[in-house]
N, C-alpha and C positions, 0 to 999 in steps of 0.2 A: 504493500500500500504506500509506504513512504517512498520507495523507489519510483513508483508511478507518479507520485506527487511531484518529486523533484524533476523527473523527466519532462513532465508537463510544463513546469516553470522554466526548464532549460530551453524548451522549444519557444516559449514566450519571449525569453530574453534574446534568443538568436533572431527571431522574426522581428522583434522590436528594433533591434540595432541595424539589421541588414535589409529587411523588407518591410518597412512600416505599413504599406498599404495591405500587404498580405496579412500582416499582424491584425489589422482591424477586421478583415474578413474572417480570420481564424477565430477571433474573440466572438464575433457576431454568430458564427456557426456554433461554437461551443455553448454559448448562452442559450441559443434556441434549442440545441440538442438536449440540454439539461432541463428544458421547459417541461418535459413529460413528467418530471418528478414533483411538479408544483402545480397548484391550481392557477388558472389564468388570472384570476383576480387577486390572488394572494400576494403578499410581500415577503418573500423568503429572505432569510438572513444567511449570508455565506457561512461556511464552516469556519469556526473560530480558529482552526489551525492554519487557515490559509492567510498568508501575509501578502501585502500589496507593495512591499518595499521594492521588489524587483521591477514593478511597473512604474515606479516613481522616476526611474532614469529615462523612461520613454515619454512621460507625460508632457514634457516641454515641446515635443514634436508630434504629439498625438493630434490627429485630425479632429477628433471629437472635441478635444480640449480647445483647439484653436477656434472651432466653430462656436463653442459656447462663449468664448471670450468676446466674440463679436455679436453677442445676442442683441437683438433689436435693430441691427443694421440692415439685414436683408432677409428675404425668405430663406428658410433652411433648404439645403439640398440633401439632407441626411436620408431621405427616402430612397436613395439609390441602394441603400443596404437592404431595403425591403422589397426589391423588385421581384419579378416573376421567376427569375433564375435562382433566387435564394432558397435553397433546399430546407432551411431551418424553419421557415414560416409558411404555413399552409393557408391557402385562400379558402374563404368560407364557401364550401361546396354547395350549400343550399341557396346561395344568392348568386346572381349573375351581374357582375359589376363591370362588364366590358363596356357598358355605355358611358363610363367615365371619359373614355377617350373621345367620345363623340361631342363632348362639351368643349368647344374651342372658344377662345376669347374672340369676341366680335365687338367692333366699335359701335357705340350708340345703342339704341333700344329698338332695333328694326324688327319688331314683333309683327310679322306681316299678316298672318292668317290665324284661324282658330284651330290649327293642327294640334296645339297643346291640350285642347279640350277633349280630344278623343280618349284620353286616359280616363276620363270620367265614366266612359262606357263600361270599363272593367270593374266598376264599383260593385261589390257584393252586397246586395240588399239584405241578405240574411244575417250579415255580421252586425254586432251591436254598435250603434252609433255613439261614439264618445268623443270627448275633447280633452282627454287625459294627457296634458303636456307634462313631460317628465323633466322637472326642473330640480336643481340642487339648492335646497334652502339650508344655509349654514348659520349656526348660532354665533353670537359675538365671541363667546369663549373659544370657539374653534378658530376663528380668525386671529385671536390673540394668543394662541397656544405658543409656548416657548420654542418648540421645534419649528413651527411655521415662521415665527419672527426671525429665528436664526437663519433659516434658509433664505428668507427675503433679504436679510442683511448681506449674506454671501453673494446673492444675485446683484445687489447694488454695488458690490466691489468688483464687478466684472471688468472694469477698466484696468484694474491692477491684478488681473487673474493670474494665478500661478498653480503649480502642481499641488501644493499643500491645500490650497482652498478647494480645488476640485476633489481632492481626497476626502476633505471634511464634508463637502457637499454630498458625495457619493455615500458616505457613511450615514449621514443624516437621512438621506432619501430612503434607505432601507428600513428606517425606523418609523417612517410616516405611514399613517393610516390613509385609506383612500380619500376620506373626507378632508383630511389635512392637506393632501396633495391638491385637492380642489381649492382649499383655502389659500395655498401659495399662488395658484393661478389667478384667483380673484383679487389677490392683494397687489398685483402688478399694475402700475399706472399706465404702462405701455403694453398694449396687447401683443405687439411683436415680441417683446421680451417674454411674455407668458407662453407664446407659441414656441419660441426657441427653447425655453426650459422644458416644455412638453416633449419636444423632439429629443432633447438631450437625455432626459430621464428615461425615455422609452428605449434608448440604446444601451442602458446600463445592464451589466451582467446579472442574470437571474432576477430581473425586475420586469414586470409587465403592469401596465396601467389597468386599474379596475374599470369596468364599464362606465361608472359614474364620472370618472375623470374625462373620458372622451366627450360625454354629454356636457360637462362643465366647460370644456375647451370650445366645443361648438357653440355653446350659448354666448361665450365671450366673443368669439369671432363674428357671430351674427350681429353684434353691435358695431362692427367695423366694416371697412371695405376690403378686408383681406380674404376675398372669396377663394383665391387659390389655396390658401392655408386651410380653409374650411373643407375644400374638396379633398385635399390630401388627408386630412384627419378622417373624413368619412371613408375614403379608400382604405386607410390603415385599419379602420374598424372591421371592414370586410375581410382583410387579410389576416386579422387576428382572431376571426371567428366571433366577434362581438355582435350581439343582436342589434340590428339597425332598425330602430322604431321609426314611425313616420315623422316624429318630431325632429329627428336628426336631419332628415331631408328638408324639413321646414327651415331649420337654422341655415342650411346652405342656400336656400332660396332667398332668405332675407339678406344674407351677405352679398349675393350677386346683385340684389336690388339696390343695396347701399352703394355698390360700385357702379351703378348706372347701367348694368347689363341685364335688361329685362328679358331678352331673348334666352340667354342661358339660364336665368332664374326659372323661366317656365319650362325649359327643357328638363329641369330636375324632376318634374312630374313623370315624364317619359322614362327617365332613369329609374325612378322609384318603381314604376310598373315592371320594367325589365328585371329589377332585383327581386320581384315577387313580394313586395311589401304592399299591404292593403292600404288604400286611402282611408283617411278618417276626417272628421269634421275640422280638426285643428289644421291639417295641411290645406284643406280647401279654404279655410279662413285666411291662412297665410298667403295663398295664391291671390285672393281678392285684395289683401293688403298690399301685396307687391304690385299689382296692376294699378291700384289707386295711387300708390306712391310714385309710379312712373307716369302719372297723368293719363292713364288709359282707362278712363271711367266707362266708356261704352263697352270696351272689352270685358271689364269687370262685371258689368251688368249682364252681358251674355253668359259669362261663366257662372254667375249667380243663378240665372235661369236654367242653365244646363244641369247644375247641381240638383235642382228640384225635380227636373225631368227624370233623372236616374235614381231618385229616391233619397237624396241627401237633404235632410230638413235643416235649413239655416237657423242659426241661433242669433241671439242679440249681438254677438261679436261681429258676425257677417254684416248685419244691418248697420252697425255703427261704422264699419269700414266704408260702406257705401255713402252713409251720411257725411263722413269726412270727405269722400270724393266729391260729392255735390258741392260742399262748402269750398273745396279747393278751386273749383271752376266757377265760383260765384253763382251757383244755382241753388240758392238757399230755399226757394219756394219748393223745389223738388225734394229737398231734404226734409222740410216740414211735412210734405205730403207723405213721404215714406214713413215718418213717425206715426202719422194718422192711420196708415194702412197696416202697420205692424200688428195691432190686436186682431185684425181679421185673419192674419196668418198664424194665429196661436203663438205669438211671440210679443210680449209686452216690452216697450222701451224701458230702459233703465236711466239712471241719472246721467250716465256717460253720453247717452244719445242726445239729451238736452244740453249737456255741457259743451258738446262739440259745436252745436249751433250758437250757443251763447258766446263761445270764443270767437266765432265769425263776426257776431254783432259787436263784440267788444273791440275788435281790431278797428272797426270803422266808427267807433264811439257812438253806436246806436243804442243809447241807454233806454229809450222807450221800448224798443223791440226786445231788449233783455228782460225788462219788467213784464211785458206781455207774455213772454215765453215762460217766465216763472209762474204766472197765473195759469197758463195752459198746462204746465206740468202738474199742477194741483188738480185742476178740473178733469182732465182727460186721463191722467195716469195715476192719480192719487199719490203723487210723489211730492212731498212738502220740502220747500227750501230749508236747508239746515246750515250749520256753520261751514261745512265743506262747500256748499253752493256759493256762499258769500266769499269764502276764501278763494275759490276758483275765479270768480268774477273780478275780485280785487287784484289778484295777481296778474290776470291777463290784461286788464286795463292799465295797470302799472307798467307791465312789460312793454306795452306799446305807447307809453308816454302820456297816458290820459290820467294824470295824478288827481286832478280835481274831481273827475267822475268816480275814480276809485275811492276817494275820501267820502263822497256821498253815500256809496254803498256801505262803507265801514260804519258811518254814523247810523244808517238805516238798520244794519245788523245789530248794533248795540242797542238801538231803540226797541228791537224785538227780543231783547234779552240774551243775544249771543255775545260771547266775549271773544273778540278777535285777538289772537295771540300776537306776540312780538314779531312773528314772521310776517304777518299781514301788514303790520305797521311799518316794518322795515322795507317792504316792497314799495309802499307809497313814499317813504323817505327817499329811497333810491331814485324813484321816478322824478321827484321834485329836484333832487341834486343834479340829475342828468340834464334837466331843463335850466339849471342855474338858479333855481328859486331856493336859495339857502335859508332865507328867513322862514319860509313855509315849512321847510324840513325841520328846522330847529323848533318851530312851534309844535309840530307833531311829537318830537322827542320830549318836550316839556309836558305835553298832555299825557304821554305815556307814564312819566314819572308821577304826575298827579293822580293817575288812575291806579297806581300800584303795579303797572306793567313795566317793569324795569327794562330799559333797552339793553340788548345784548351786544356782543362784539360786532355782529353783522350790521346792526343799526348804526352804531358809532362809525364803523368803517365806511358806510355809505356817506355819512356827513363829511368825514375826512376827504373822501374822494371828491365830494361836491365842492369843498373849499379849494382843492387843488385844480379843479376844472375851471374855476373863475379866477385863479391866480392868487388866492389868499393863502399863501403857504404858511405864514406865521400862525394864522388861525387854525390851520390843519395841525400844526405841531402842538398848539395849545389844546386841541381836542384830544390828542393822544395823552397828554398829561391829565386832562379832565377824566379820561377813561380810568386811569389809575386811581384817581381820587374816589371814584364811584365803585371801586372794586371790580372793574372790568378790565382785565389785562389785554392789551392789544395783541393780536396774533400776526402771523406772517402776512395775511392778506391786508391787514391794516397798514403795516409798514410798507408793503409793496405798493399800495395806493399812494402813500406819501412819496416814496422814491420815484414812482412814475411821474407824479406831479412835479417834483424837482427837476427831473430830466426834461419834461415838456417845457419847462420855463427856463431852460438854459443853465441849470445848476447841477449838472451831472457829477462834477467833482465832489460836491457836498453829498450827493446821493452815494457816491463811492465811499466816502468816509463813514457814512452811516452803515453801509453794507459791511465794511471792515469791522466796525464796532458792534456787530449784531450779537456776538457771544457775550459781550459785557452787558447788553440790554436783555439778554436771555430770550432771544427769538432766533428762529432758524430760517434763513432765506430758502426759497424753492426755485425751481427752474424759471418761473415767470419773473421772480425778483431779479435774478441774474440777467435775464434777457432784457428787461426794462433798462437796467443800468448800462448794459453793454450797448444797446441801441442809442441810448442818450449820449454816451461818450463818443460813439461813432459819428453821430450827427454833428457833434461839436468839433470833429476832426481830431479827437484825442484817441488815435488808433492804437497806440502802444498800451494805453490804459485799458482800452476795450479788449485787446488780446489777453491782457493779464486777467481780466474778469472771466473770460472764457476758460482760461487755464484753471482758475480757482473753481469755476463752475464744474468742470470735469472732475477735478480732484474731490469734489463733494458728492460725486455720483450722479450729477445732472449732465445732460448732453444737449448742446445746441442743435436745433433742427437744420436741415439743409439750407433753408432760406436765410437763417441767421448767419450761418457759415458763409454763404454767398455774399451777403452784405459786407462782411468784414473783408473778404478777398477783393471784392469790387472796389471798396474804398482804398485799400492798400495799393491796388493796381493803378487806380486813378492818380495817386500821388507818386507813382513810379517806384514804389517800394516792393519790387518784384521778389527779392530774396526773402523779405519778411512774409510776403503772401504765400510763397511756396512752403516756407518753414511752418507757417500756421496750418496750411492744408495737411502737411505731413503729420503734424502733431495730432490734429483731429482724427486723421485716419488711423494712426497708431493707437489712439486711446479708445477706438471703437465707436466714434461718432458716425451718424448716418450721412456720410459723404456720398454724394451722387454725381452723375455725369455732368450736371450743370455746374457744380463747383469746379470740376476740372476744366470745363469749357471756358469758364470765366477767367481762370488763371492763364489758359492758353491764349485767349483773346488779348489778355494784358501783355503777354510776351510778344504777340504779333504786333500790337500797337507800338511796342518799343523796337520792332524789327529784329528781335532776338529769336530768329527762326529755329536755330539749333536747339534752344531750350524748349521751344514749343513742340518740336518734333520729338524730342526726348520725353517730354511729358505725355505725349500721345502714346508712346510705347509703354510708359509707366501705367497708363490707364488699363491696358490689357493685363499687365502683371498684377494689378490690384483688383482685377475682375470687374472693372467699371468700363463697360463697352461704349466707345464714342458713338455719338449719333451724327446725323447729317449736319447739325449746327456746328459741331466740333470740327468736322472736316471742312466745312465751308469757311470757317474762320482762318484755317491754315492755308487753304487754297487761295483765298483772297490775298493773304500776306505774301505767298510765293509769287503770285502774279504781279503784285505791286513791286516786288524786288526783281522782276524780270526772269524769275526761275520758272518759266512757263512749262518746260518739260517735266519738272518735278510736280507742278500743279496738275498736269495731265495724268501722271502716274498715280497721284493721290486720289484724283477723281475716279479713276478706274478701280482703285483699291476700294473706295467707298461703294461703288456699284457692285463689286464682287462680294462685298460683305452683306449684300442684300438691303442696303440702306437706300431709300428713295430720295432723290434730289428735291429740295424744297424750292418754292419760288425765289427765295433769296439766293439759293445755290445757282439757279439759272441766271439771275441778274449778275451775280458775282463773276461767274465764268464768262459770260458774254462781255461784260465790261472789260475784264482784264485781257481777254484774247483780242478784242477789237482795238484796245489801246496799244497792243503790241503788233497789230496788223497781221495776226495769225488767223486769217479767215478760214483757210482750208482746214487747218487743224481744228478750228472751232466747229466747223460743220460736221466733221467726222465724229467729234466728241458729242455733239448735240444729238446725232442719230442714235448713239448708244444710250444717252441719257433719256431720250424720248421713248425708247423701248421699255424702260423701267417705269417712267412716270411721265404722263402726257402733260404738255404745257402748250396751250393753244396760241399763246402770244410769243413763243420762243423766237420765231423768225422775225416777227414784228420788232422785238427788242433788238435783234441783231441789226436790222436796217436802221432803226432810230439811233442806235449807238454808233454805227458807222457814219451816219450823217453828222452826228455831233463831233466826231473826230475828223470830218472832212473827206472820208473815203467814199465818195459818191459812186465811183465806178463799181466797187464791190457791192454796194447797197443796191444798185440798179440790177445787178445780176440776180439778186435774191427776190426781186419784186414779183416774179411769177409764182413763187411759193406762197407768197402772202395773198395774192389775188385769187387763189383757188377757192377760198372760203367766202370772200367778199362780204366781210362783216364790218361793223362800225369801227372796230379797232383797226381793220385793214385800211379803211378810208383815212383814219388819222395818221397812220404810218405813211401812206401815199402822199398826203398833204405835207408831211414833214419833209419827205424827199423832194417834193415839188418846190417847197420854200427854200430848201438847201440849194437846189439848182439855181433858183432866182438870185439868191445871195451870192452865188459864185459867178453870176453873169452869164448863165447858160440857159436862156429862155427856151431855146428849141428843145433841149432835153426835158425841161419842165413841161413843155407842151406835149411831148410824147407820153410823159407820165399821166397827164390829164386825159389823153385819149385812151390810154389803157384802162384808166378808171371808168370812163364812160362805157367801154366795151364790156365791163363786168358789172354794169348798172350801179356804179358808185358815183356820187356827185362830188366833184372837187369843191373846196371851200370857195365861196363867192368872192370874198375880198382878195384872196390869193389869185383867183382867176382874173379878176379885174386888173390887178397889178401885172399879171402875166400878159394880158391882152395889150396893155399899154406898152410893155417892154417889147413885144413882138412888133407892134406898129412902129416903134422908134427905130427898130433894126431893119425895117422894110419887109417884114414878114406879114403883110396884110392878109394874105390868103389864110394863113394859119390862125390869125386873130379872128377873122370872120367865121372860120369853121368852128372855133371854140365857142363863139357866141351862138351859132346855130345849134350846137349840141345842147346848150342850156335851154334854148327855145323849144327844141324837140321834146324835152323832158318836163316842160311846164315851168321852167325856171328862167327868170329874166336876169341878165347881167346888170350890174349897177348902172351901166351906160344907158340901158333901155328904160330904166326907171325915170 
């Protein structure tokens, strides 16, 4: 037994040092092979005799280790370990998930027909109709469990990830119960980080996620646009033999919907049918919700009707989705009619039905209609307005800036005996502060104190923000001191509001000092705090200080987003600090920030502006090494710089490389290539390159641009040769191009050539510009070409146009 154990680890060490990728596959195989000794949902603990010291030497180069270090940066590619060729993992034989490959990313929401409704025909009328959505409800104690908090702490340290931290994480993972794993996922502020942790944990030796973890992950992803991640999780469930309930497909549908991809969202219904999973009411309600969210109300109504035809009885959730759809398209009368028709369909409206329409009225400050709807709610549905009703109205009115009307409903609610809490009062205070009505906001705070409803930190923070909005920074600081006196300690949001106000008013250095002294004041800045100060310093041109804030931000476990990174890089490039910009980008990349192709492109453009093409080309190669693939904008920037510096052959090679990579030239690419080639007089090379570009991406005005650019550079002979290509379509753009060539000939003193252009235009039923034609006619007459001048006038007369001379 011991010899077998040591031989196993000897193999591990050899593979780890010499063949790291084989080592990963070997571990994945062994972990899946040993899976038969454990239940799929259990959390086995490794044999206490097994030591992981041998693996520590490999951890620094471990692919899994590196991927988890970059958690939150990109979608994981770990699923390559779970492919069809992996003998350790068995596909769920009872389900057919080949349809996953049919869901391809499509731009837009081109949901053309009702093909997706055919799946309703497979509904089994005999099955029990339920809307049992499987959600994970966690207690507060589970979210605050010491193991959960420690795992979350280690995840926050991922910017400084090392082998010891990974070993600690792996050890803690084996001690977590399934619900605690769900708690770790739900505790992440960034859903991408949660998804990366999910992937990482799934790959650990002798560990398999419990089914509830999959559903928790899907529910988290359904609140984001990470539809590809949701699809991978669902595919992984099938490969692990986890039961895929209808709700799992519903989560995927919602995620596609949030990503703006309606077509793929509805294709999930077909995928569900192929997988042999029965439809239920919850999924049908999700489909209606997805259609309404995509502004496809008519299709949602047809889906609703088809549901009833096949025997699926809609519940109040389905009706509420349609009511929301009617309100979204301003058809509130139809929404009200639907509420009136619901009782006849054996489905009584609930308060949400009415609240949806009230929200629509509140947005438009239609107070009378809101009151009428409250009366209708009592008379027709026997639903009496309660504190929730008034809270809803107050919050929606406040949210849309109708503070006075919200205050009326608050006073009405109190007159009826309801006690609106501090949250409702705070909403009105915030609305007044956004309008700059600080006195009214302070008046409500005073009323709260007199009524015994002590303002909380949210209320005071709204006032602090209001003072900052109107530039009363000293008053805002005094309000923070006032909070301490009344036993209400300012929180991070309070200080962030003040720091944002200081930055907006040009006092970013003062905000930086307050940020530095946060520990002394016993408050902890968050990502928003750092971003506010960083942007304030950047706008004031204090770029060195802004970069220092970003470094401090990263050291605290917060990461700037790609937009913030790009703003810093752009500012540094604008001031010519290219080395600092590149160093900043490298630091962000090494620390695990979400650096994207736009950030690289901005830096490349900065190098091109400084004519440092070698650095730009080197950075282009670095992008591939960093797995950040350049796009057409990146290539266009370098192509333009190469053309500007006369390196036209290199520009051609780079354009061809872009096309071979499958990147489509943009309109800017066409303009750039045409401008630089015409500037260099390389017309033949340009035409050959345009033919290849047009095969990949059509551009109707390509040759028009060439002619116009040649005219601007005075190369009229080459422009005239291309005129026949333009006259094939005879569009308005073609007429403008011909007029430009005609005017160029006139400016060069070549009226006869201009006359020939005008005749060719007439032959293609295009009318030359009248003013230019009048100028041309006079020039022809002055040079003794009266026959041509008369013929030009006759052409206008034949087509019902008179020359200015005839007027």
